[in-house]
C-alpha positions as CSV (number, residue, x, y, z in Angstrom):
1,M,0.0,0.0,0.0
2,R,3.0,2.4,0.8
3,Y,4.5,1.9,-2.5
4,I,1.2,2.5,-4.3
5,K,1.0,6.0,-2.4
6,E,4.5,6.9,-3.2
7,L,4.0,6.0,-6.9
8,I,0.9,8.0,-7.2
9,A,2.7,11.0,-5.8
10,L,5.8,10.6,-7.9
11,T,3.5,10.4,-11.2
12,A,1.7,13.4,-10.0
13,V,4.9,15.4,-9.8
14,F,6.2,14.1,-13.0
15,L,2.8,15.1,-14.8
16,F,2.8,18.6,-13.3
17,A,6.6,19.2,-13.9
18,G,6.1,18.3,-17.4
19,C,3.3,21.0,-17.9
20,T,4.2,24.4,-19.0
21,Q,2.3,27.5,-19.3
22,P,2.1,28.5,-22.9
23,T,3.4,32.0,-23.4
24,V,1.1,34.9,-24.6
25,P,3.2,37.4,-26.9
26,D,2.7,41.0,-25.9
27,P,0.3,42.9,-28.1
28,D,1.5,45.2,-30.6
29,P,2.1,48.6,-29.0
30,V,-1.0,51.0,-29.5
31,D,-0.3,54.6,-30.7
32,T,-1.5,56.7,-28.1
33,T,-0.7,60.3,-29.6
34,Y,-3.5,62.4,-30.7
35,G,-3.8,64.0,-33.8
36,S,-5.9,66.8,-34.9
37,D,-9.1,64.8,-35.0
38,T,-11.1,65.6,-31.9
39,G,-14.2,63.3,-33.1
40,G,-16.3,66.2,-32.5
41,V,-15.3,66.7,-28.8
42,T,-15.0,70.5,-28.0
43,T,-13.8,72.2,-24.6
44,D,-16.3,74.8,-24.7
45,G,-17.3,76.1,-21.4
46,V,-14.2,74.2,-19.7
47,D,-12.3,77.5,-18.7
48,D,-15.3,79.7,-17.7
49,G,-14.1,80.5,-14.0
50,G,-14.5,78.5,-10.7
51,W,-12.5,75.5,-9.8
52,G,-12.0,74.3,-13.4
53,A,-10.2,77.6,-14.5
54,G,-6.7,76.3,-13.2
55,E,-6.5,78.0,-9.9
56,E,-5.4,76.2,-7.1
57,V,-7.8,75.2,-4.4
58,S,-7.0,74.6,-0.8
59,W,-8.5,71.5,1.1
60,D,-10.3,73.8,3.6
61,Q,-12.2,75.3,0.5
62,M,-13.2,71.8,-0.6
63,A,-14.4,71.0,2.9
64,E,-16.6,73.8,3.0
65,N,-18.5,72.4,0.2
66,L,-19.1,69.2,1.6
67,P,-22.1,68.2,3.9
68,A,-20.5,68.2,7.4
69,V,-23.3,66.2,9.0
70,I,-24.0,62.4,9.1
71,Y,-27.4,61.5,10.5
72,F,-28.4,58.2,12.2
73,E,-31.5,56.2,12.8
74,F,-33.0,56.1,16.4
75,D,-30.5,54.1,18.7
76,S,-28.2,53.3,15.7
77,S,-24.6,53.9,15.0
78,D,-24.7,52.5,11.4
79,I,-24.1,55.0,8.7
80,R,-27.1,55.4,6.5
81,A,-26.9,54.6,2.7
82,Q,-27.9,58.2,1.9
83,D,-24.8,59.3,4.0
84,A,-22.2,57.0,2.6
85,D,-21.0,59.1,-0.5
86,T,-20.4,62.2,2.0
87,V,-18.4,60.2,4.0
88,R,-16.4,58.9,1.2
89,R,-16.0,62.2,-0.1
90,H,-14.4,63.3,3.2
91,A,-12.4,60.2,3.4
92,I,-10.8,61.4,-0.2
93,L,-10.2,64.7,1.2
94,L,-8.1,63.3,4.1
95,A,-6.3,60.9,2.0
96,D,-5.3,63.6,-0.5
97,N,-4.3,66.1,2.3
98,P,-2.3,64.4,4.9
99,D,-2.0,68.0,6.9
100,A,-5.9,68.0,7.1
101,R,-7.4,67.2,10.7
102,V,-10.9,66.5,11.5
103,L,-13.0,66.4,14.7
104,L,-16.0,63.9,14.6
105,E,-18.5,65.1,17.3
106,G,-21.1,62.6,18.2
107,H,-24.6,63.5,19.1
108,A,-28.0,61.8,20.3
109,D,-31.3,62.7,20.8
110,E,-32.6,63.4,24.5
111,R,-34.2,59.8,24.8
112,G,-32.3,57.5,27.0
113,S,-30.1,58.2,30.1
114,R,-27.2,60.6,29.8
115,E,-24.7,58.0,30.2
116,Y,-26.3,56.0,27.4
117,N,-26.3,59.0,24.9
118,I,-22.8,59.8,25.7
119,G,-21.9,56.2,24.7
120,L,-24.3,56.2,21.6
121,G,-22.6,59.3,20.5
122,E,-19.3,57.9,20.7
123,R,-20.3,55.0,18.9
124,R,-21.5,57.2,16.2
125,A,-18.4,59.0,16.0
126,Q,-16.2,55.9,16.2
127,S,-18.5,54.4,13.0
128,V,-17.7,57.5,11.1
129,R,-14.0,57.4,12.0
130,R,-13.7,53.8,11.0
131,A,-15.3,54.5,7.5
132,L,-13.1,57.3,7.2
133,M,-10.0,55.1,8.0
134,F,-11.0,52.5,5.9
135,Q,-11.4,54.8,2.9
136,G,-8.0,56.6,3.3
137,G,-8.0,58.8,6.2
138,Q,-5.1,58.1,8.7
139,T,-5.3,57.7,12.5
140,N,-3.4,61.0,13.2
141,Q,-6.1,63.1,11.2
142,I,-9.1,62.0,13.0
143,R,-10.1,62.8,16.6
144,T,-13.6,61.8,18.1
145,V,-15.6,63.3,20.8
146,S,-19.1,62.6,22.2
147,F,-21.5,65.1,23.4
148,G,-24.5,62.9,23.9
149,E,-27.6,64.8,24.0
150,E,-25.8,67.9,25.6
151,R,-25.9,70.0,22.3
152,P,-29.0,69.5,20.6
153,A,-29.3,71.0,16.9
154,A,-33.0,71.1,17.3
155,T,-35.2,71.7,20.4
156,G,-38.6,69.9,20.9
157,S,-39.6,66.4,21.7
158,S,-41.0,65.6,18.1
159,E,-39.5,63.0,15.6
160,S,-38.4,65.8,13.4
161,A,-36.3,67.3,16.4
162,Y,-34.6,63.9,17.4
163,S,-33.8,62.9,13.8
164,Q,-31.7,66.3,13.5
165,N,-30.1,65.2,16.9
166,R,-28.9,62.0,15.9
167,R,-25.8,62.9,14.1
168,V,-22.0,63.3,13.9
169,E,-20.7,66.7,13.0
170,I,-17.4,66.6,10.9
171,R,-15.5,69.7,11.7
172,Y,-12.2,70.4,10.3
173,E,-9.6,71.8,12.5
């Protein structure tokens, strides 16, 4: 029985050793130079002022144009699908600007105890922090703090007020 196993293993080694991968020749190089034929494409309206006009834009100018609040569902620290793109854009901004620093302020509505809401605000801020870091932000760029229910964006005991208070505010420093 031992000799059969050795014979099978030896045969397998010889079979695999004899197999070679066919080589595929490189394709002919493609000419990537552009001639005068633009195929009907124009640059009309490209240099009409604003950010596309060639001036340099600082990261803080770009940050001003991004939404700075991420909202959450009741008793949740999961980033909503509609806010995922905002988080992604902030992460790109951080990745492209290593000197940028951000403070994530976690908040909660008034329901729940003070201690619970501090913890919930922290979980929300940490959730945004993880998402930013996963998409390119660095540890040294991101700080978090939780205010719980202490700094409401809206007053009142309605669902409308509660939904505005369940948030993480992104503040560039």
